[in-house]
C-alpha positions, 0 to 999 in steps of 0.5 A: 338501983343500988351499989355493990362492992366487988374486987375493990370497985363499986358496981351499979346494979338493979334487981327484978324478981324474988331474991331467992329465985335462980339468979340471972346476971345481965352484964351491961354494954356498958350500962345496965340499960342495955337490958330493957326493963320489960325484958327483965320483968318478963324474965323475973315472971318466969321465976328468975332473980334478974340482976343487971349491972353497969360495967366499970367506968359506966353508969353508977359504977366506979370511974377511973381514967377513961382514956387509959383504963387500969384494968383488963377484960379479965378483970371485968370477967372476975367482977362478974364472977364475984358479983354472982357469988355475992348475990347467990351461993349457987352458980348463976346464969350469966348473960352478955349483950354486945361487948358484954358478951365478950366479958361473959365468954371470958368469965365463963371460961375463967370462973366455970364454978360461978356459972350454970348457964350462958346467954350471948346476944349479938356478940362475937368470939374475938376482942375489939379490933381486927377480926379473924379471917373467917368472921364477918367484920362490921358492915363497911357502908353502915359503919361509914354512915354511922361514924362520919356524922358530926359528934353531938354536944355530949353535955346536952341531952337533946343533942345526945338523944338525937345522935343516938336515935339517928345511930339506931336508925342507921343500924336498923334499930328502933330510933325512938326506943334508942332515944328513950334509953339514951335519955335515961343513960344521960340522966344517970351518967356521973362525972369521972371525978364525982363521988362514987354512987352519986350522980352530979347535979350537972352532968358536965363531963363530955368524956363520961357521957361519951363512955356511957353512950358508946362504950368507948372505954371498952375499946381501950382495954387490954383484951389479951390473951385470945379466948376463942380457941378456949370456947370448946372448953365450955361445959355449961348450957349456952344460948346464942342469940343474934339479929339476922340484920345486925350490921355491927357484929353480923350474924356469922359471928353468932353462928361461929359461937354456936358452932364452937361452944359444945351443945350451944343453941343458936336462936336467930332473930329474923327481924332484929339488928343490934337491939332485941325488938320488943316483939321478940321479948317473949321468945327471948325470955322463953329461950333464956328461961329454958336453960 
């Protein structure tokens, strides 16, 4: 793991594969651990230089006011474009998952010269908040079960990993995989007032842990203006992947993206929910490497 400075902020990054290979930039949601190491390694074996990054206010990246972030969705999109230019002079394959899929859409629209391909996994064409009438919203019963639980002690790793594992079970994801990822996220969470690029010896900032585990800062961003109506302007090969069983962003959202982005391919993962199952890694890698 390393730190890369772009647009006046520091972003945590990790790399897989040969640095002279074609770049695939994977945006975290919000941390880079949204992308399983094994998936990145398999993609690197297909002749790709995979770079995963933490978004601002997540992981090893710059932290500010977690309650009132002073940047917008379009700033995150600009970060992605500048990061791609930093690692490779050629246009990059940009990939986003969940909330970072929103960043990826805006980045490809605002900075078309920076990207040669686009992968969108488990995301939707509108910002957090009220959904468009023609798009399926979060499954109400699932959300009720997910958000009615007592909050964990965000400064206690066992409490946090239990909470995230149970959340994964409710969503239909692998709870033990979620537990392992949550522990890794917890271990590298830095306090909002810590020196950038360092992990404090005692992770005692509950807001920082909440932000890293649940991406709550993203819901507080200014995500205007809308970008859905601009999707037909995209001119890069695009792969849209979505879990058939996703109750958070139901599959109709991925179907809408595939309809509205010219030439986009839709790959529906029949047994998946919000996370990409290990069994689907080979198919996902083949699809991404084909762009």
